[in-house]
C-alpha positions as CSV (number, residue, x, y, z in Angstrom):
1,M,17.2,-26.4,-34.8
2,D,15.9,-27.0,-31.4
3,D,15.0,-30.5,-30.3
4,K,11.6,-31.2,-29.0
5,F,11.0,-30.5,-25.4
6,S,11.5,-33.5,-23.1
7,E,8.4,-35.1,-21.7
8,Y,9.2,-33.5,-18.3
9,V,9.5,-30.0,-19.6
10,T,6.2,-30.5,-21.5
11,F,4.4,-31.7,-18.3
12,I,5.8,-28.7,-16.4
13,L,4.7,-26.2,-19.1
14,N,1.3,-27.6,-19.2
15,D,1.1,-27.6,-15.4
16,L,2.1,-23.9,-15.4
17,L,-0.5,-23.1,-18.1
18,D,-3.1,-24.8,-16.0
19,T,-2.1,-22.8,-12.9
20,I,-2.3,-19.6,-14.8
21,A,-5.7,-20.4,-16.1
22,K,-7.0,-21.2,-12.5
23,L,-5.5,-17.9,-11.1
24,L,-7.2,-15.9,-13.9
25,E,-10.4,-17.5,-13.1
26,E,-10.1,-16.9,-9.4
27,R,-9.3,-13.2,-10.1
28,T,-12.4,-13.0,-12.1
29,N,-14.5,-14.6,-9.4
30,H,-13.1,-12.3,-6.8
31,A,-13.8,-9.2,-8.9
32,D,-17.5,-10.5,-9.3
33,M,-17.6,-11.0,-5.5
34,D,-16.4,-7.4,-4.9
35,E,-19.2,-6.2,-7.0
36,V,-21.7,-8.3,-5.1
37,V,-20.4,-6.9,-1.8
38,K,-20.7,-3.4,-3.1
39,L,-24.2,-3.9,-4.3
40,R,-25.3,-5.4,-1.0
41,A,-23.8,-2.4,0.9
42,E,-25.7,-0.1,-1.3
43,N,-28.9,-2.2,-0.8
44,N,-28.4,-2.1,3.0
45,L,-27.9,1.7,2.9
46,S,-31.1,2.1,0.9
47,R,-33.0,-0.1,3.3
48,S,-31.8,1.9,6.3
49,T,-32.8,5.1,4.6
50,V,-36.3,3.8,3.9
51,A,-36.6,2.6,7.5
52,K,-35.6,6.0,8.9
53,L,-38.2,7.7,6.6
54,Y,-40.9,5.5,8.1
55,Q,-39.8,6.2,11.6
56,E,-39.9,10.0,11.2
57,P,-43.0,11.6,12.8
58,K,-45.7,12.5,10.4
59,A,-46.7,16.2,10.2
60,P,-50.2,16.7,11.9
61,K,-53.1,17.1,9.5
62,R,-54.8,20.4,9.5
């Protein structure tokens, strides 16, 4: 039978688990930020398209 982990090994394992949890959270946050950046780019494209439509000369009325 294996002996219990020493206090130091337990500390290291817990620290590694905390680090993994933080990295996973950061990855999720970055993925969310990528989506925000993509949506902002689409929004800016839509705004510029609308602005161009307003700038086009209107056809004269008959």
